[in-house]
VEXDO-469187 format. One line per field, with one value per residue (C-alpha): residue number from 1; residue in one letter; y, z, x. Coordinates in Angstrom, 2 decimals. Layout:
N
num = c(NUM	...);
residu = c(A	...);
c2 = c(Y	...);
c3 = c(Z	...);
c1 = c(X	...);
END
This chain:
334
num = c(1	2	3	4	5	6	7	8	9	10	11	12	13	14	15	16	17	18	19	20	21	22	23	24	25	26	27	28	29	30	31	32	33	34	35	36	37	38	39	40	41	42	43	44	45	46	47	48	49	50	51	52	53	54	55	56	57	58	59	60	61	62	63	64	65	66	67	68	69	70	71	72	73	74	75	76	77	78	79	80	81	82	83	84	85	86	87	88	89	90	91	92	93	94	95	96	97	98	99	100	101	102	103	104	105	106	107	108	109	110	111	112	113	114	115	116	117	118	119	120	121	122	123	124	125	126	127	128	129	130	131	132	133	134	135	136	137	138	139	140	141	142	143	144	145	146	147	148	149	150	151	152	153	154	155	156	157	158	159	160	161	162	163	164	165	166	167	168	169	170	171	172	173	174	175	176	177	178	179	180	181	182	183	184	185	186	187	188	189	190	191	192	193	194	195	196	197	198	199	200	201	202	203	204	205	206	207	208	209	210	211	212	213	214	215	216	217	218	219	220	221	222	223	224	225	226	227	228	229	230	231	232	233	234	235	236	237	238	239	240	241	242	243	244	245	246	247	248	249	250	251	252	253	254	255	256	257	258	259	260	261	262	263	264	265	266	267	268	269	270	271	272	273	274	275	276	277	278	279	280	281	282	283	284	285	286	287	288	289	290	291	292	293	294	295	296	297	298	299	300	301	302	303	304	305	306	307	308	309	310	311	312	313	314	315	316	317	318	319	320	321	322	323	324	325	326	327	328	329	330	331	332	333	334);
residu = c(M	V	G	C	T	E	S	G	T	N	G	I	E	P	S	D	W	G	R	V	V	G	N	A	L	S	D	R	P	G	M	C	A	S	G	Q	A	G	A	I	S	G	G	I	D	G	I	E	G	A	K	I	F	G	N	Y	I	Y	E	Y	G	C	P	N	T	D	K	L	H	H	T	T	Y	I	T	I	R	D	L	V	N	D	A	T	L	A	P	P	E	L	G	W	N	Y	L	K	D	N	Y	A	K	N	G	L	H	F	Y	D	E	N	V	G	G	G	T	D	C	G	Q	F	S	G	D	I	L	I	H	N	N	V	V	V	N	Q	G	G	N	G	I	S	Y	E	S	A	C	G	W	T	Q	D	A	R	I	Y	N	N	V	L	V	N	V	G	L	P	V	D	V	D	C	A	F	N	C	G	S	T	S	S	G	I	Q	V	L	D	G	Q	D	N	G	I	L	G	D	V	Y	I	Y	N	N	T	I	H	T	W	D	S	Q	N	Q	S	T	T	L	Q	S	C	I	V	L	R	G	S	G	D	T	A	Q	V	Y	V	N	D	N	V	C	Y	T	T	L	D	R	P	F	L	T	T	F	A	F	S	P	S	V	N	H	D	D	N	I	S	G	S	G	N	A	W	F	T	T	A	S	N	P	V	D	A	I	T	P	T	F	D	A	S	P	I	T	T	D	P	L	L	T	L	T	G	S	Q	I	S	V	G	T	S	S	P	L	L	E	Q	S	S	T	T	L	T	H	D	I	Y	G	V	I	R	S	S	A	S	S	T	G	A	V	Q);
c2 = c(-200.93	-199.80	-196.60	-196.95	-196.88	-197.74	-195.60	-197.04	-200.57	-203.08	-206.63	-208.41	-206.61	-208.58	-209.26	-208.73	-211.79	-213.15	-214.76	-213.61	-216.40	-217.66	-215.55	-214.24	-210.51	-208.78	-206.10	-207.18	-207.24	-203.57	-201.94	-199.52	-199.89	-196.64	-194.76	-195.13	-198.55	-201.44	-205.16	-205.76	-202.96	-202.77	-200.39	-199.84	-202.69	-205.52	-205.27	-206.24	-209.25	-209.92	-212.24	-211.36	-213.91	-215.81	-213.58	-212.74	-209.47	-208.45	-206.13	-204.02	-200.55	-198.49	-195.58	-193.13	-194.85	-192.30	-191.40	-192.07	-195.78	-198.41	-201.93	-202.83	-200.46	-200.80	-198.17	-197.54	-193.93	-194.33	-191.16	-191.06	-193.47	-193.76	-197.43	-199.57	-202.62	-205.90	-205.26	-207.14	-208.84	-209.10	-211.69	-214.10	-211.76	-211.55	-208.21	-208.07	-205.49	-203.24	-199.63	-198.86	-196.62	-198.30	-202.05	-202.59	-199.49	-198.37	-194.98	-193.09	-189.79	-188.30	-187.42	-186.99	-186.34	-188.29	-186.47	-189.42	-191.80	-194.91	-197.31	-200.69	-202.63	-204.36	-204.53	-204.16	-206.95	-206.25	-209.66	-212.08	-210.16	-209.77	-206.55	-206.42	-203.69	-201.70	-198.03	-195.75	-196.99	-200.83	-200.43	-197.33	-197.06	-193.64	-191.94	-188.27	-188.99	-190.43	-194.36	-195.44	-198.95	-200.39	-201.34	-204.20	-204.18	-206.95	-209.71	-208.35	-208.35	-205.26	-205.00	-202.13	-200.15	-196.86	-196.31	-193.28	-193.46	-191.02	-189.92	-187.71	-186.00	-182.23	-181.12	-182.60	-185.84	-187.49	-189.50	-191.22	-193.27	-195.00	-198.20	-198.29	-194.87	-193.94	-190.79	-189.10	-186.84	-183.50	-182.95	-186.48	-188.76	-191.64	-192.05	-195.51	-196.55	-198.25	-201.22	-201.50	-204.68	-207.47	-206.10	-206.30	-203.57	-203.89	-201.01	-198.03	-195.10	-196.40	-193.79	-190.89	-188.77	-185.96	-184.18	-187.08	-188.59	-191.28	-193.01	-196.28	-195.53	-192.47	-190.64	-187.67	-185.55	-182.53	-184.67	-185.30	-187.99	-191.22	-193.04	-195.16	-198.09	-199.21	-202.32	-205.02	-203.90	-204.20	-201.21	-202.13	-199.82	-199.59	-195.85	-192.79	-192.79	-191.66	-194.14	-192.59	-189.24	-187.37	-184.50	-182.16	-179.88	-177.41	-175.71	-176.50	-180.44	-182.15	-185.82	-186.52	-187.28	-189.71	-192.29	-194.59	-197.97	-200.07	-202.90	-202.04	-202.43	-199.37	-199.79	-198.60	-199.65	-196.00	-194.22	-191.30	-191.21	-187.81	-189.01	-192.55	-191.37	-193.98	-192.30	-190.87	-192.42	-196.15	-196.58	-200.24	-200.01	-202.26	-200.55	-203.21	-205.00	-207.63	-209.64	-210.24	-212.03	-211.22	-213.82	-212.88	-211.84	-214.19	-212.77	-214.82	-214.13	-215.10	-217.25	-214.75	-211.77	-209.53	-209.80	-213.38	-213.81	-210.19	-209.77	-209.73	-210.61	-213.07	-214.21	-217.92	-217.98	-216.09	-214.71	-218.17	-220.24	-221.02	-221.53	-218.63	-219.57	-217.91	-215.63	-214.52	-212.72	-209.09	-208.47	-210.76	-213.59	-215.91);
c3 = c(-47.73	-44.65	-45.66	-49.36	-51.16	-54.37	-56.64	-57.89	-56.53	-57.41	-56.10	-58.44	-61.03	-61.64	-65.24	-66.57	-65.55	-63.76	-60.47	-57.86	-55.23	-52.07	-52.66	-49.57	-50.62	-48.26	-48.73	-49.83	-46.87	-46.09	-48.59	-48.29	-50.98	-51.99	-55.22	-56.47	-56.49	-53.75	-52.89	-55.02	-57.28	-60.73	-62.86	-66.15	-68.06	-65.54	-62.90	-64.85	-63.23	-61.16	-58.11	-55.38	-52.71	-49.99	-50.24	-47.20	-47.07	-44.09	-43.53	-46.59	-46.70	-43.77	-41.92	-44.88	-47.50	-49.67	-48.71	-52.33	-52.06	-50.56	-49.29	-51.89	-54.82	-57.05	-59.56	-63.12	-63.93	-67.52	-69.35	-72.35	-72.72	-69.13	-69.39	-67.70	-66.44	-64.37	-61.00	-58.93	-55.84	-52.84	-50.10	-47.63	-47.44	-44.62	-43.98	-40.73	-40.02	-43.09	-43.23	-46.55	-45.99	-46.00	-46.12	-48.80	-50.97	-53.63	-55.22	-58.56	-59.96	-63.39	-65.32	-69.03	-71.66	-69.85	-68.26	-65.76	-64.58	-65.55	-63.46	-62.50	-63.85	-60.51	-56.99	-55.55	-52.79	-50.14	-47.56	-45.29	-45.07	-41.88	-41.31	-38.42	-37.41	-40.46	-41.30	-42.46	-42.71	-42.71	-45.43	-47.53	-50.46	-52.41	-55.66	-56.67	-60.16	-59.96	-59.62	-59.82	-58.78	-55.19	-52.60	-50.12	-47.29	-44.89	-42.61	-42.25	-39.25	-38.37	-35.52	-34.62	-37.74	-38.04	-37.47	-38.52	-42.02	-44.16	-40.81	-42.61	-44.98	-44.47	-46.24	-47.05	-45.46	-46.11	-42.64	-41.88	-38.61	-39.04	-39.54	-42.44	-44.53	-47.26	-49.28	-51.40	-53.54	-55.15	-56.57	-57.78	-56.31	-55.19	-57.10	-55.57	-52.31	-49.77	-47.45	-44.42	-42.38	-40.30	-39.71	-36.44	-35.66	-32.76	-32.01	-34.34	-33.82	-30.92	-30.96	-30.62	-34.01	-32.88	-36.34	-38.17	-38.60	-35.90	-35.84	-36.41	-39.29	-41.20	-44.04	-45.56	-48.50	-50.61	-52.33	-50.72	-53.02	-51.04	-49.03	-46.45	-44.57	-41.74	-39.82	-37.45	-37.13	-34.05	-32.82	-30.09	-28.22	-24.61	-25.56	-26.02	-29.93	-31.76	-33.27	-36.35	-38.06	-40.86	-42.44	-45.32	-46.84	-47.54	-44.94	-47.44	-47.19	-44.30	-44.37	-41.28	-43.13	-45.84	-43.14	-41.60	-40.49	-36.94	-34.91	-34.57	-31.28	-30.03	-26.97	-25.13	-21.96	-21.28	-18.24	-18.79	-22.72	-24.44	-28.11	-27.97	-28.09	-29.65	-32.97	-32.95	-36.16	-34.85	-33.77	-31.87	-30.73	-28.32	-25.93	-23.31	-23.34	-26.26	-24.70	-27.26	-26.66	-28.98	-29.49	-31.81	-34.71	-34.17	-32.06	-30.44	-28.65	-25.27	-24.81	-23.12	-25.53	-26.45	-30.16	-30.25	-32.42	-32.84	-36.56	-39.50	-41.82	-44.83	-44.70	-44.52	-42.80	-40.41	-41.00	-39.71	-41.64	-39.08	-40.19	-39.31	-37.66	-38.94	-36.10	-36.81	-34.71	-34.72	-36.39	-38.44	-35.70	-35.24);
c1 = c(51.31	48.92	47.09	47.67	44.20	42.73	40.43	37.27	37.69	35.12	34.76	31.98	30.11	26.89	25.71	22.14	20.15	23.12	23.86	26.27	25.62	27.75	31.07	33.09	34.42	36.98	39.77	43.41	45.45	46.47	44.54	41.62	38.78	37.51	36.38	32.77	31.94	31.60	32.42	29.42	28.47	26.54	24.78	22.96	24.74	24.97	22.02	18.93	17.08	20.29	20.37	22.55	22.02	24.01	27.57	29.68	31.18	33.62	36.20	35.67	37.00	38.92	38.09	39.15	37.02	35.68	32.06	31.01	32.31	29.83	29.82	27.10	26.19	23.03	22.12	20.92	22.43	21.13	23.01	20.56	17.89	16.18	16.19	13.35	14.85	13.90	14.74	17.63	17.06	19.19	18.60	20.56	23.55	25.67	27.86	30.07	32.78	32.67	33.77	32.63	29.48	26.01	25.64	23.03	22.79	20.46	21.05	20.13	20.46	19.91	23.37	23.97	21.25	18.11	15.24	15.01	17.81	15.80	13.62	12.61	9.75	8.92	9.32	12.94	13.13	15.96	15.39	16.82	20.23	21.97	24.02	26.59	29.07	28.42	29.94	27.26	23.30	22.70	20.44	20.03	17.16	17.75	16.63	16.91	15.26	12.01	12.02	8.48	8.96	7.85	10.41	10.08	12.53	11.75	13.25	16.49	18.42	20.74	23.32	25.36	25.12	25.54	29.10	31.45	32.49	35.09	36.53	39.04	36.53	36.59	33.58	30.08	31.20	27.73	28.08	25.15	24.47	21.01	19.45	17.08	17.45	14.93	15.97	13.54	15.65	14.62	11.05	10.40	12.87	10.73	7.46	6.70	5.88	8.54	7.33	9.35	8.44	9.54	13.02	14.85	17.42	19.36	21.63	22.29	24.94	26.74	29.12	27.00	27.43	25.62	25.64	24.24	20.60	20.80	17.81	16.37	14.45	15.02	13.05	14.87	15.48	13.98	11.27	7.83	6.39	7.61	4.98	6.79	4.72	6.43	4.98	5.96	9.65	11.88	13.94	15.89	18.44	20.43	21.03	19.13	18.76	15.91	13.56	12.23	13.36	12.17	14.51	13.77	16.14	13.43	10.99	8.03	8.43	7.07	7.73	5.94	2.81	4.30	5.08	2.27	1.85	1.57	2.45	6.42	8.32	10.37	12.10	14.98	16.87	17.82	16.48	14.59	15.07	14.61	14.97	13.96	10.27	7.73	6.65	3.27	2.21	2.22	-1.31	-0.62	3.29	4.96	6.73	7.67	11.07	10.91	13.25	15.99	19.16	22.02	24.90	27.40	25.32	22.56	19.39	16.92	13.59	12.53	9.63	7.50	8.51	5.60	6.83	5.29	2.16	1.61	2.25	0.02	2.77	2.23	6.15	6.14	9.77	11.69	15.38	16.96	14.37	12.05	8.52	6.14	2.94	-0.61	0.11	3.73	6.14	7.11	10.43	12.54	12.86	10.01);
END
């Protein structure tokens, strides 16, 4: 059975105002999840107000999983009515050793007779998740059809993300190798703001996929409406990989002026880096060794780390439940 695949494999589909809490999800032995769904995947008929908390997704997919299949997949894709739904929330999930493209994946596009794809009535919250050894991006927030809500991506830990996906694909494979990706698609992809703060990203694109966007944080697409605020994050690598990349499909689009923020830590142990250069938008970067220790999937911060008591965040707890002081630490770990 090794090498056999399923089409459209779906682990759990949320229900409107339902709860997906504390489940363990993986592939069946010898199988390879593929298609256009995910271990937790929902659309127009099942994601309104859903809470997806504390799930363990591991060893889902294989190196040949289709690029359209994801570890998790949240979309609206309203065919006719361009519905407005209460937003779902993803928190405290643990994703480990997954080949299916992108760990926490939000994407929408317009299909059918609607003029838009639908949107959410409040902020999308993606927080307190741990993603380890992930094919594709650790977190991917994408729209090609006019999402107007804001998104808040915070207090997440990403370790060794951006691994190769869909390795047998011959055309338009869509391999992505970054920590957090924002896709502003077409003319009106993301109309709301995206706030990325107090995340810790430790190693991305460890396999040097030179044909992909291999950055800690990426803003890409043909749209030019998304405003992305990047504050108090940690990007740490032992390799010479870009910290932040903007990429437009049209020469008339410049994403550089869509990104702002400060107080982020940008650090590589590589000697004489060429690509791992501190982004110019950050007026108060931390560029000295953050003194991170990685034990399994858990990150700790040294007692003399420059990350301590530097953040202006209003978060009450760190990723591990430790109470944050009034002068909080940069990144997800207090």
